[in-house]
TIROFI-631914 format. One record per residue (C-alpha): residue number from 1; y, z, x. Coordinates in steps of 0.05 Angstrom, whole numbers. Example, Ala and Ser with C-alpha at 12.3 -4.5 7.8 and 13.67 -1.06 7.14 Angstrom:
! residues 2
+-----+--------+--------+--------+
|  nr |      Y |      Z |      X |
+-----+--------+--------+--------+
|   1 |    -90 |    156 |    246 |
|   2 |    -21 |    143 |    273 |
+-----+--------+--------+--------+
***
This chain:
! residues 594
+-----+--------+--------+--------+
|  nr |      Y |      Z |      X |
+-----+--------+--------+--------+
|   1 |   -705 |    228 |   -249 |
|   2 |   -744 |    190 |   -199 |
|   3 |   -728 |    125 |   -235 |
|   4 |   -654 |    143 |   -233 |
|   5 |   -652 |    162 |   -162 |
|   6 |   -691 |     99 |   -143 |
|   7 |   -641 |     56 |   -184 |
|   8 |   -580 |     88 |   -148 |
|   9 |   -615 |     77 |    -80 |
|  10 |   -627 |      2 |    -98 |
|  11 |   -556 |     -6 |   -123 |
|  12 |   -526 |     29 |    -61 |
|  13 |   -571 |    -13 |    -12 |
|  14 |   -547 |    -79 |    -48 |
|  15 |   -473 |    -59 |    -41 |
|  16 |   -486 |    -38 |     32 |
|  17 |   -516 |   -106 |     44 |
|  18 |   -455 |   -141 |      9 |
|  19 |   -407 |   -102 |     56 |
|  20 |   -444 |   -123 |    119 |
|  21 |   -441 |   -195 |     93 |
|  22 |   -367 |   -187 |     85 |
|  23 |   -362 |   -161 |    157 |
|  24 |   -404 |   -218 |    185 |
|  25 |   -363 |   -272 |    150 |
|  26 |   -297 |   -236 |    167 |
|  27 |   -319 |   -234 |    239 |
|  28 |   -339 |   -305 |    238 |
|  29 |   -269 |   -323 |    206 |
|  30 |   -233 |   -285 |    261 |
|  31 |   -271 |   -325 |    313 |
|  32 |   -254 |   -390 |    280 |
|  33 |   -182 |   -371 |    271 |
|  34 |   -178 |   -348 |    344 |
|  35 |   -207 |   -414 |    365 |
|  36 |   -158 |   -452 |    324 |
|  37 |    -99 |   -411 |    353 |
|  38 |   -123 |   -427 |    424 |
|  39 |   -133 |   -501 |    410 |
|  40 |    -65 |   -505 |    378 |
|  41 |    -28 |   -469 |    432 |
|  42 |    -65 |   -513 |    485 |
|  43 |    -52 |   -581 |    449 |
|  44 |     16 |   -568 |    420 |
|  45 |     59 |   -518 |    461 |
|  46 |     23 |   -530 |    529 |
|  47 |      7 |   -602 |    527 |
|  48 |     66 |   -628 |    489 |
|  49 |    124 |   -579 |    510 |
|  50 |     95 |   -553 |    574 |
|  51 |    106 |   -480 |    548 |
|  52 |     54 |   -430 |    563 |
|  53 |     69 |   -359 |    533 |
|  54 |     27 |   -305 |    560 |
|  55 |    -23 |   -263 |    523 |
|  56 |    -48 |   -195 |    522 |
|  57 |    -96 |   -172 |    581 |
|  58 |   -155 |   -165 |    536 |
|  59 |   -152 |   -236 |    508 |
|  60 |   -174 |   -293 |    552 |
|  61 |   -158 |   -366 |    530 |
|  62 |   -214 |   -416 |    520 |
|  63 |   -172 |   -473 |    547 |
|  64 |   -141 |   -480 |    617 |
|  65 |    -66 |   -491 |    624 |
|  66 |    -43 |   -562 |    637 |
|  67 |      6 |   -581 |    690 |
|  68 |     58 |   -613 |    640 |
|  69 |    128 |   -591 |    661 |
|  70 |    170 |   -549 |    612 |
|  71 |    207 |   -591 |    561 |
|  72 |    257 |   -543 |    529 |
|  73 |    281 |   -595 |    478 |
|  74 |    209 |   -600 |    449 |
|  75 |    219 |   -526 |    424 |
|  76 |    268 |   -553 |    373 |
|  77 |    219 |   -607 |    348 |
|  78 |    150 |   -574 |    346 |
|  79 |    167 |   -514 |    299 |
|  80 |    202 |   -562 |    255 |
|  81 |    141 |   -608 |    248 |
|  82 |     93 |   -548 |    245 |
|  83 |    134 |   -521 |    188 |
|  84 |    134 |   -587 |    151 |
|  85 |     55 |   -600 |    158 |
|  86 |     41 |   -527 |    141 |
|  87 |     85 |   -527 |     82 |
|  88 |     54 |   -592 |     55 |
|  89 |    -15 |   -561 |     62 |
|  90 |      1 |   -498 |     30 |
|  91 |     42 |   -526 |    -31 |
|  92 |     -6 |   -580 |    -43 |
|  93 |    -71 |   -540 |    -43 |
|  94 |    -56 |   -467 |    -52 |
|  95 |     16 |   -445 |    -63 |
|  96 |     -1 |   -370 |    -60 |
|  97 |    -22 |   -378 |     11 |
|  98 |     53 |   -383 |     32 |
|  99 |     88 |   -325 |     67 |
| 100 |     50 |   -266 |     96 |
| 101 |    -20 |   -261 |     66 |
| 102 |    -27 |   -186 |     66 |
| 103 |     24 |   -181 |     10 |
| 104 |    -15 |   -232 |    -29 |
| 105 |    -79 |   -193 |    -18 |
| 106 |    -44 |   -128 |    -43 |
| 107 |    -21 |   -163 |   -105 |
| 108 |    -90 |   -188 |   -120 |
| 109 |   -115 |   -116 |   -114 |
| 110 |    -65 |    -84 |   -163 |
| 111 |    -53 |   -141 |   -212 |
| 112 |   -109 |   -194 |   -209 |
| 113 |   -171 |   -150 |   -207 |
| 114 |   -185 |   -171 |   -136 |
| 115 |   -188 |   -243 |   -153 |
| 116 |   -169 |   -293 |    -98 |
| 117 |   -183 |   -367 |   -108 |
| 118 |   -237 |   -394 |    -58 |
| 119 |   -191 |   -447 |    -27 |
| 120 |   -137 |   -396 |     -9 |
| 121 |   -173 |   -367 |     56 |
| 122 |   -185 |   -439 |     80 |
| 123 |   -114 |   -464 |     67 |
| 124 |    -86 |   -403 |     98 |
| 125 |   -125 |   -409 |    162 |
| 126 |   -105 |   -479 |    172 |
| 127 |    -33 |   -472 |    153 |
| 128 |    -23 |   -407 |    194 |
| 129 |    -54 |   -436 |    257 |
| 130 |     -6 |   -495 |    253 |
| 131 |     54 |   -452 |    238 |
| 132 |     39 |   -403 |    294 |
| 133 |     17 |   -452 |    348 |
| 134 |     73 |   -501 |    339 |
| 135 |    122 |   -442 |    359 |
| 136 |    133 |   -407 |    290 |
| 137 |    137 |   -334 |    298 |
| 138 |     86 |   -293 |    262 |
| 139 |     22 |   -253 |    268 |
| 140 |    -52 |   -261 |    255 |
| 141 |    -65 |   -201 |    209 |
| 142 |    -40 |   -240 |    147 |
| 143 |    -84 |   -302 |    153 |
| 144 |   -145 |   -263 |    173 |
| 145 |   -134 |   -210 |    120 |
| 146 |   -137 |   -267 |     68 |
| 147 |   -200 |   -296 |     99 |
| 148 |   -238 |   -229 |     95 |
| 149 |   -206 |   -214 |     26 |
| 150 |   -221 |   -283 |      1 |
| 151 |   -296 |   -280 |     17 |
| 152 |   -302 |   -210 |    -12 |
| 153 |   -273 |   -235 |    -76 |
| 154 |   -315 |   -296 |    -79 |
| 155 |   -380 |   -256 |    -66 |
| 156 |   -365 |   -206 |   -118 |
| 157 |   -345 |   -260 |   -169 |
| 158 |   -412 |   -301 |   -154 |
| 159 |   -449 |   -236 |   -162 |
| 160 |   -414 |   -223 |   -229 |
| 161 |   -395 |   -153 |   -205 |
| 162 |   -340 |   -112 |   -244 |
| 163 |   -267 |   -121 |   -229 |
| 164 |   -266 |    -52 |   -196 |
| 165 |   -323 |    -72 |   -148 |
| 166 |   -290 |   -138 |   -135 |
| 167 |   -228 |   -102 |   -115 |
| 168 |   -265 |    -56 |    -66 |
| 169 |   -299 |   -116 |    -35 |
| 170 |   -235 |   -154 |    -27 |
| 171 |   -203 |    -93 |      6 |
| 172 |   -263 |    -87 |     51 |
| 173 |   -250 |   -157 |     73 |
| 174 |   -179 |   -140 |     89 |
| 175 |   -200 |    -82 |    136 |
| 176 |   -256 |   -127 |    167 |
| 177 |   -210 |   -184 |    184 |
| 178 |   -155 |   -142 |    211 |
| 179 |   -200 |    -95 |    246 |
| 180 |   -236 |   -149 |    281 |
| 181 |   -182 |   -193 |    307 |
| 182 |   -141 |   -135 |    333 |
| 183 |   -203 |   -100 |    361 |
| 184 |   -186 |    -38 |    322 |
| 185 |   -243 |    -27 |    273 |
| 186 |   -224 |     44 |    250 |
| 187 |   -152 |     27 |    240 |
| 188 |   -173 |    -38 |    202 |
| 189 |   -209 |      8 |    151 |
| 190 |   -152 |     60 |    144 |
| 191 |   -102 |      1 |    140 |
| 192 |   -137 |    -32 |     79 |
| 193 |   -139 |     37 |     42 |
| 194 |    -68 |     58 |     61 |
| 195 |    -27 |     -7 |     60 |
| 196 |    -36 |    -15 |    -17 |
| 197 |     17 |     43 |    -32 |
| 198 |     85 |     65 |    -11 |
| 199 |     70 |    139 |    -17 |
| 200 |     25 |    172 |     36 |
| 201 |    -33 |    155 |     -9 |
| 202 |   -104 |    127 |      5 |
| 203 |   -150 |     86 |    -38 |
| 204 |   -211 |    132 |    -30 |
| 205 |   -260 |     79 |    -59 |
| 206 |   -241 |     32 |     -7 |
| 207 |   -243 |     74 |     56 |
| 208 |   -317 |     75 |     69 |
| 209 |   -334 |      2 |     46 |
| 210 |   -277 |    -23 |     89 |
| 211 |   -302 |     18 |    149 |
| 212 |   -371 |    -13 |    143 |
| 213 |   -344 |    -83 |    140 |
| 214 |   -291 |    -71 |    194 |
| 215 |   -343 |    -45 |    244 |
| 216 |   -390 |   -105 |    230 |
| 217 |   -334 |   -154 |    236 |
| 218 |   -310 |   -123 |    301 |
| 219 |   -379 |   -127 |    332 |
| 220 |   -384 |   -199 |    312 |
| 221 |   -320 |   -218 |    338 |
| 222 |   -325 |   -183 |    404 |
| 223 |   -395 |   -211 |    419 |
| 224 |   -358 |   -277 |    429 |
| 225 |   -290 |   -255 |    457 |
| 226 |   -310 |   -191 |    491 |
| 227 |   -305 |   -118 |    475 |
| 228 |   -249 |    -74 |    497 |
| 229 |   -175 |    -61 |    477 |
| 230 |   -129 |   -119 |    463 |
| 231 |    -74 |    -93 |    508 |
| 232 |    -78 |    -59 |    578 |
| 233 |    -36 |      0 |    591 |
| 234 |    -35 |     56 |    641 |
| 235 |    -52 |    125 |    615 |
| 236 |      9 |    162 |    598 |
| 237 |      4 |    236 |    586 |
| 238 |     50 |    281 |    543 |
| 239 |     65 |    342 |    586 |
| 240 |    139 |    358 |    576 |
| 241 |    162 |    385 |    508 |
| 242 |    231 |    361 |    524 |
| 243 |    208 |    289 |    514 |
| 244 |    207 |    303 |    442 |
| 245 |    282 |    300 |    436 |
| 246 |    286 |    225 |    461 |
| 247 |    224 |    211 |    415 |
| 248 |    267 |    235 |    353 |
| 249 |    324 |    191 |    374 |
| 250 |    275 |    130 |    383 |
| 251 |    251 |    144 |    313 |
| 252 |    322 |    139 |    287 |
| 253 |    335 |     74 |    324 |
| 254 |    268 |     43 |    300 |
| 255 |    282 |     64 |    229 |
| 256 |    351 |     30 |    231 |
| 257 |    321 |    -33 |    261 |
| 258 |    265 |    -34 |    210 |
| 259 |    320 |    -34 |    155 |
| 260 |    352 |    -94 |    188 |
| 261 |    288 |   -130 |    193 |
| 262 |    263 |   -121 |    122 |
| 263 |    333 |   -139 |     95 |
| 264 |    338 |   -198 |    141 |
| 265 |    268 |   -222 |    122 |
| 266 |    278 |   -217 |     46 |
| 267 |    348 |   -243 |     49 |
| 268 |    322 |   -305 |     83 |
| 269 |    264 |   -307 |     30 |
| 270 |    310 |   -304 |    -26 |
| 271 |    357 |   -357 |      4 |
| 272 |    301 |   -408 |     13 |
| 273 |    273 |   -394 |    -55 |
| 274 |    339 |   -411 |    -90 |
| 275 |    348 |   -471 |    -43 |
| 276 |    347 |   -535 |    -85 |
| 277 |    293 |   -573 |    -41 |
| 278 |    221 |   -590 |    -44 |
| 279 |    181 |   -527 |    -26 |
| 280 |    141 |   -561 |     27 |
| 281 |    204 |   -580 |     63 |
| 282 |    232 |   -510 |     66 |
| 283 |    184 |   -486 |    123 |
| 284 |    210 |   -544 |    164 |
| 285 |    281 |   -523 |    157 |
| 286 |    258 |   -450 |    176 |
| 287 |    220 |   -481 |    235 |
| 288 |    281 |   -517 |    257 |
| 289 |    324 |   -453 |    258 |
| 290 |    266 |   -418 |    295 |
| 291 |    266 |   -473 |    345 |
| 292 |    343 |   -464 |    358 |
| 293 |    330 |   -391 |    376 |
| 294 |    271 |   -410 |    415 |
| 295 |    309 |   -463 |    454 |
| 296 |    352 |   -406 |    485 |
| 297 |    300 |   -353 |    485 |
| 298 |    229 |   -382 |    484 |
| 299 |    198 |   -313 |    486 |
| 300 |    215 |   -304 |    412 |
| 301 |    167 |   -360 |    393 |
| 302 |     94 |   -357 |    372 |
| 303 |     57 |   -291 |    375 |
| 304 |     98 |   -256 |    431 |
| 305 |     38 |   -215 |    455 |
| 306 |     50 |   -234 |    527 |
| 307 |    120 |   -205 |    521 |
| 308 |     90 |   -142 |    496 |
| 309 |     41 |   -138 |    554 |
| 310 |     94 |   -148 |    604 |
| 311 |    133 |    -93 |    572 |
| 312 |     75 |    -47 |    580 |
| 313 |     72 |    -65 |    652 |
| 314 |    149 |    -49 |    659 |
| 315 |    161 |   -121 |    681 |
| 316 |    218 |   -139 |    633 |
| 317 |    294 |   -125 |    639 |
| 318 |    333 |    -85 |    588 |
| 319 |    370 |   -145 |    568 |
| 320 |    305 |   -184 |    554 |
| 321 |    276 |   -129 |    514 |
| 322 |    338 |   -126 |    469 |
| 323 |    342 |   -200 |    463 |
| 324 |    269 |   -208 |    442 |
| 325 |    274 |   -153 |    393 |
| 326 |    333 |   -183 |    355 |
| 327 |    312 |   -254 |    366 |
| 328 |    242 |   -240 |    338 |
| 329 |    272 |   -212 |    274 |
| 330 |    307 |   -277 |    264 |
| 331 |    249 |   -323 |    284 |
| 332 |    199 |   -286 |    242 |
| 333 |    245 |   -287 |    181 |
| 334 |    258 |   -363 |    190 |
| 335 |    185 |   -382 |    202 |
| 336 |    151 |   -337 |    150 |
| 337 |    204 |   -322 |     97 |
| 338 |    220 |   -397 |     91 |
| 339 |    149 |   -409 |     62 |
| 340 |    112 |   -416 |    129 |
| 341 |     45 |   -382 |    137 |
| 342 |     31 |   -323 |    182 |
| 343 |     30 |   -246 |    183 |
| 344 |     84 |   -195 |    196 |
| 345 |     43 |   -141 |    233 |
| 346 |     43 |   -182 |    300 |
| 347 |    119 |   -191 |    303 |
| 348 |    132 |   -120 |    282 |
| 349 |     93 |    -91 |    339 |
| 350 |    129 |   -137 |    387 |
| 351 |    198 |   -119 |    358 |
| 352 |    180 |    -44 |    359 |
| 353 |    151 |    -48 |    430 |
| 354 |    211 |    -82 |    456 |
| 355 |    258 |    -34 |    427 |
| 356 |    215 |     25 |    452 |
| 357 |    216 |     -7 |    521 |
| 358 |    294 |    -14 |    519 |
| 359 |    302 |     58 |    496 |
| 360 |    252 |     79 |    551 |
| 361 |    290 |     45 |    605 |
| 362 |    355 |     78 |    583 |
| 363 |    328 |    147 |    579 |
| 364 |    289 |    137 |    646 |
| 365 |    355 |    117 |    679 |
| 366 |    395 |    178 |    651 |
| 367 |    340 |    228 |    648 |
| 368 |    285 |    205 |    697 |
| 369 |    260 |    278 |    702 |
| 370 |    241 |    278 |    626 |
| 371 |    223 |    205 |    612 |
| 372 |    183 |    190 |    672 |
| 373 |    146 |    128 |    646 |
| 374 |    188 |     84 |    602 |
| 375 |    129 |     43 |    584 |
| 376 |    101 |    100 |    542 |
| 377 |    159 |     87 |    493 |
| 378 |    133 |     16 |    486 |
| 379 |     71 |     42 |    451 |
| 380 |    111 |     93 |    411 |
| 381 |    160 |     36 |    390 |
| 382 |    100 |     -7 |    369 |
| 383 |     72 |     49 |    326 |
| 384 |    138 |     75 |    299 |
| 385 |    167 |      7 |    279 |
| 386 |    110 |    -17 |    240 |
| 387 |    103 |     53 |    205 |
| 388 |    178 |     44 |    186 |
| 389 |    165 |    -24 |    156 |
| 390 |     96 |    -17 |    126 |
| 391 |     96 |     56 |     96 |
| 392 |     29 |     60 |    132 |
| 393 |     38 |    112 |    185 |
| 394 |    -34 |    140 |    192 |
| 395 |    -69 |     74 |    202 |
| 396 |    -13 |     51 |    249 |
| 397 |    -22 |    109 |    294 |
| 398 |    -96 |     94 |    300 |
| 399 |    -81 |     17 |    305 |
| 400 |    -36 |     24 |    364 |
| 401 |    -82 |     76 |    400 |
| 402 |   -143 |     28 |    392 |
| 403 |   -103 |    -33 |    413 |
| 404 |    -74 |     -2 |    475 |
| 405 |   -131 |     49 |    490 |
| 406 |    -74 |    101 |    496 |
| 407 |   -100 |    163 |    458 |
| 408 |    -62 |    208 |    506 |
| 409 |      2 |    194 |    465 |
| 410 |    -29 |    212 |    398 |
| 411 |     18 |    274 |    387 |
| 412 |     83 |    236 |    405 |
| 413 |     58 |    177 |    363 |
| 414 |     46 |    225 |    304 |
| 415 |    117 |    250 |    310 |
| 416 |    150 |    183 |    315 |
| 417 |    110 |    150 |    261 |
| 418 |    120 |    207 |    211 |
| 419 |    194 |    209 |    225 |
| 420 |    201 |    134 |    218 |
| 421 |    160 |    135 |    153 |
| 422 |    205 |    189 |    124 |
| 423 |    269 |    155 |    147 |
| 424 |    247 |     89 |    118 |
| 425 |    213 |    104 |     55 |
| 426 |    266 |     63 |     16 |
| 427 |    247 |     -5 |     41 |
| 428 |    181 |    -41 |     59 |
| 429 |    159 |   -109 |     86 |
| 430 |    104 |   -111 |     34 |
| 431 |    139 |   -117 |    -33 |
| 432 |     72 |   -116 |    -75 |
| 433 |     59 |    -44 |    -51 |
| 434 |     63 |      4 |   -113 |
| 435 |     85 |     75 |   -106 |
| 436 |     16 |    108 |   -112 |
| 437 |    -49 |    103 |   -151 |
| 438 |    -17 |    127 |   -214 |
| 439 |     31 |     70 |   -214 |
| 440 |    -23 |     16 |   -199 |
| 441 |    -43 |    -29 |   -255 |
| 442 |   -112 |    -27 |   -223 |
| 443 |   -116 |     47 |   -245 |
| 444 |    -81 |     39 |   -311 |
| 445 |   -113 |     92 |   -360 |
| 446 |   -149 |    130 |   -306 |
| 447 |    -90 |    181 |   -296 |
| 448 |    -82 |    203 |   -370 |
| 449 |   -110 |    273 |   -358 |
| 450 |    -88 |    277 |   -286 |
| 451 |    -13 |    271 |   -310 |
| 452 |    -27 |    321 |   -367 |
| 453 |    -56 |    370 |   -317 |
| 454 |      9 |    369 |   -278 |
| 455 |     50 |    399 |   -335 |
| 456 |     45 |    459 |   -376 |
| 457 |     70 |    481 |   -446 |
| 458 |    128 |    518 |   -412 |
| 459 |    154 |    451 |   -386 |
| 460 |    161 |    422 |   -460 |
| 461 |    184 |    488 |   -493 |
| 462 |    241 |    447 |   -522 |
| 463 |    192 |    411 |   -563 |
| 464 |    164 |    474 |   -594 |
| 465 |    189 |    473 |   -667 |
| 466 |    209 |    538 |   -704 |
| 467 |    165 |    550 |   -764 |
| 468 |    168 |    591 |   -829 |
| 469 |    111 |    640 |   -836 |
| 470 |     79 |    667 |   -900 |
| 471 |     58 |    740 |   -911 |
| 472 |    -16 |    748 |   -919 |
| 473 |     -8 |    784 |   -987 |
| 474 |     35 |    726 |  -1017 |
| 475 |      2 |    700 |  -1082 |
| 476 |    -14 |    627 |  -1087 |
| 477 |     35 |    623 |  -1146 |
| 478 |     92 |    648 |  -1100 |
| 479 |     70 |    600 |  -1046 |
| 480 |     74 |    539 |  -1093 |
| 481 |    149 |    554 |  -1100 |
| 482 |    154 |    561 |  -1024 |
| 483 |    116 |    496 |  -1014 |
| 484 |    162 |    456 |  -1060 |
| 485 |    222 |    468 |  -1015 |
| 486 |    191 |    457 |   -948 |
| 487 |    167 |    397 |   -904 |
| 488 |    117 |    438 |   -866 |
| 489 |     46 |    417 |   -858 |
| 490 |     17 |    479 |   -825 |
| 491 |     30 |    549 |   -850 |
| 492 |     19 |    610 |   -802 |
| 493 |     -1 |    673 |   -840 |
| 494 |     26 |    740 |   -815 |
| 495 |     11 |    812 |   -831 |
| 496 |     65 |    866 |   -847 |
| 497 |     76 |    876 |   -775 |
| 498 |     93 |    801 |   -766 |
| 499 |     29 |    788 |   -725 |
| 500 |     -6 |    721 |   -731 |
| 501 |    -72 |    734 |   -769 |
| 502 |    -89 |    664 |   -797 |
| 503 |    -65 |    593 |   -811 |
| 504 |    -78 |    537 |   -862 |
| 505 |    -54 |    467 |   -875 |
| 506 |    -30 |    429 |   -936 |
| 507 |    -99 |    397 |   -942 |
| 508 |   -134 |    466 |   -945 |
| 509 |   -110 |    484 |  -1016 |
| 510 |   -114 |    417 |  -1049 |
| 511 |   -176 |    437 |  -1088 |
| 512 |   -139 |    496 |  -1121 |
| 513 |    -69 |    466 |  -1128 |
| 514 |    -75 |    444 |  -1201 |
| 515 |   -128 |    494 |  -1222 |
| 516 |   -101 |    534 |  -1278 |
| 517 |   -107 |    611 |  -1287 |
| 518 |   -122 |    629 |  -1213 |
| 519 |    -55 |    621 |  -1178 |
| 520 |    -40 |    694 |  -1193 |
| 521 |   -106 |    719 |  -1170 |
| 522 |   -108 |    685 |  -1100 |
| 523 |    -68 |    703 |  -1043 |
| 524 |    -55 |    660 |   -979 |
| 525 |    -99 |    705 |   -937 |
| 526 |   -159 |    678 |   -978 |
| 527 |   -140 |    607 |   -959 |
| 528 |   -123 |    615 |   -887 |
| 529 |   -175 |    611 |   -831 |
| 530 |   -174 |    668 |   -781 |
| 531 |   -209 |    626 |   -727 |
| 532 |   -142 |    605 |   -699 |
| 533 |   -136 |    556 |   -641 |
| 534 |    -73 |    573 |   -605 |
| 535 |    -38 |    555 |   -540 |
| 536 |     12 |    589 |   -495 |
| 537 |     61 |    575 |   -440 |
| 538 |      7 |    580 |   -385 |
| 539 |    -36 |    525 |   -415 |
| 540 |    -30 |    457 |   -383 |
| 541 |    -21 |    398 |   -427 |
| 542 |    -94 |    371 |   -412 |
| 543 |   -120 |    436 |   -442 |
| 544 |    -71 |    428 |   -502 |
| 545 |    -99 |    360 |   -517 |
| 546 |   -169 |    384 |   -515 |
| 547 |   -152 |    437 |   -566 |
| 548 |   -118 |    385 |   -611 |
| 549 |   -183 |    343 |   -609 |
| 550 |   -229 |    403 |   -620 |
| 551 |   -216 |    403 |   -694 |
| 552 |   -173 |    342 |   -699 |
| 553 |   -111 |    383 |   -707 |
| 554 |    -42 |    353 |   -711 |
| 555 |     -4 |    421 |   -691 |
| 556 |    -19 |    481 |   -652 |
| 557 |     13 |    552 |   -658 |
| 558 |     47 |    572 |   -593 |
| 559 |     38 |    647 |   -580 |
| 560 |     66 |    693 |   -529 |
| 561 |     29 |    694 |   -463 |
| 562 |     21 |    768 |   -463 |
| 563 |     14 |    778 |   -538 |
| 564 |    -31 |    729 |   -571 |
| 565 |     -6 |    754 |   -641 |
| 566 |     67 |    738 |   -630 |
| 567 |     81 |    670 |   -655 |
| 568 |    135 |    629 |   -619 |
| 569 |    129 |    562 |   -658 |
| 570 |     87 |    502 |   -668 |
| 571 |     72 |    443 |   -621 |
| 572 |     54 |    375 |   -649 |
| 573 |      4 |    327 |   -617 |
| 574 |     48 |    268 |   -626 |
| 575 |    102 |    302 |   -585 |
| 576 |     56 |    317 |   -526 |
| 577 |     32 |    243 |   -529 |
| 578 |    104 |    222 |   -528 |
| 579 |    119 |    268 |   -468 |
| 580 |     62 |    235 |   -430 |
| 581 |     86 |    163 |   -446 |
| 582 |    154 |    185 |   -422 |
| 583 |    126 |    207 |   -354 |
| 584 |     85 |    143 |   -345 |
| 585 |    148 |    103 |   -358 |
| 586 |    186 |    144 |   -310 |
| 587 |    133 |    133 |   -257 |
| 588 |    129 |     61 |   -270 |
| 589 |    205 |     52 |   -267 |
| 590 |    208 |     93 |   -202 |
| 591 |    154 |     49 |   -169 |
| 592 |    189 |    -15 |   -191 |
| 593 |    256 |      7 |   -160 |
| 594 |    222 |     24 |    -93 |
+-----+--------+--------+--------+
***
């Protein structure tokens, strides 16, 4: 016992150290990626175009602004060039790094045993930095998720860990990367466990490892760029229950816009996929289309966090908020869905925040006594919109609370996010999500008995076959005549009252079948066993399968729940297995449709 305990302690300690290593590397990766983004913004948008988009209050740029005058026409050129260079790097060295990296990490978890090629995080970092800092619209979570996930996968592979351990370490890397760069370590851990599925389901094996790595990565990142929330916002208090009415309407608007966003994104993706051009050139075309929108509305380019910060300070007009919300849907679709590299979380919270701000201004105008602070709806819009597009409401509530330091709005956020999730379950920005753990290839075979436990004999009563019984005093000679005219394999034996008293199979009488002189002396009661294994309508199918395997039986007598002597029919093992396979197929088909 002592040896066993010490072995478990050593194993847990090793795994704990692995998770700390993932956190350190993910934190350093976040620092490097943040530096690349700052440098790219300085040398491309600022120095070449004279465009200086603002940022969140909690983020200070390493570089000082230049005095280059604003050259609007450069906004047509830079996203185009950035898309071409990014596309060339991605499709030359790691084609799986195109698009938004979180989806690639989700796919690796479910379908590839957590395996990510080592070059993918490096390519993703460089390509995303070029895409985003040349004006392409996207977020940071995709690239940094792949950096953390890639190192977790690489470390597990080098240590020759099992596929399940590699998946866990890869997912811990997702949480560490996202939690650090958005300064939301708790949300990062929840996100890594929740974003894998469409249903409100968490990956329990991922939650604690991701939490450890995320906290370590957050501390490493913040030791360089400073602690504190990413956005600054005033404390908004939920005091008036009448506010819930506008919040419900906000959830409906956010859900409708999330549908538009997802459909636009993937319509653009499918269009570029079918476009008969070299793959590396497609992000350049997407960049040019992005630049056209940016020429008229520069606020839709790059990250857009400065717009969000101004919305939280109530510094933007209604028209600007609406313009950025719709424009950002287009620029993100053109930049990322065309094959460019970047995340979709960042643009989602900008779109949602702008929509929330616009709705808040309208309600404040018509109902100033109810919606006193329209800025509060910016925060609710951020949370609700991403819940709608990601199917990850719980982690999103914590994400936005940590990013804006606005825990006072937890109750309204909870309401808006859950409504948005329920209104929007039919679509998601993450196509590689599966319905739940049962439908995940990563858990194939694990849920056999879980599925069987969910159903009972009464659910398959249509599969119970009627059977001919034999009276206990029937002679074996009479039974031979009966046997010659039946296909039954099992023969329930009943007494004169029709009560089940025994059972035997066609293998039980082989030894006496051709023995002469005794067929008139033996009755079926002598052949039958009285130790009968039966089932009834209250048994779940897991219990039924255990009864089948107890004596390697092919059929079980089904008896009345209240009277164990009253036979209802026979249930065959093959039909229970066929029922299980049917349910698995239904779950798989349902998850593929969604």
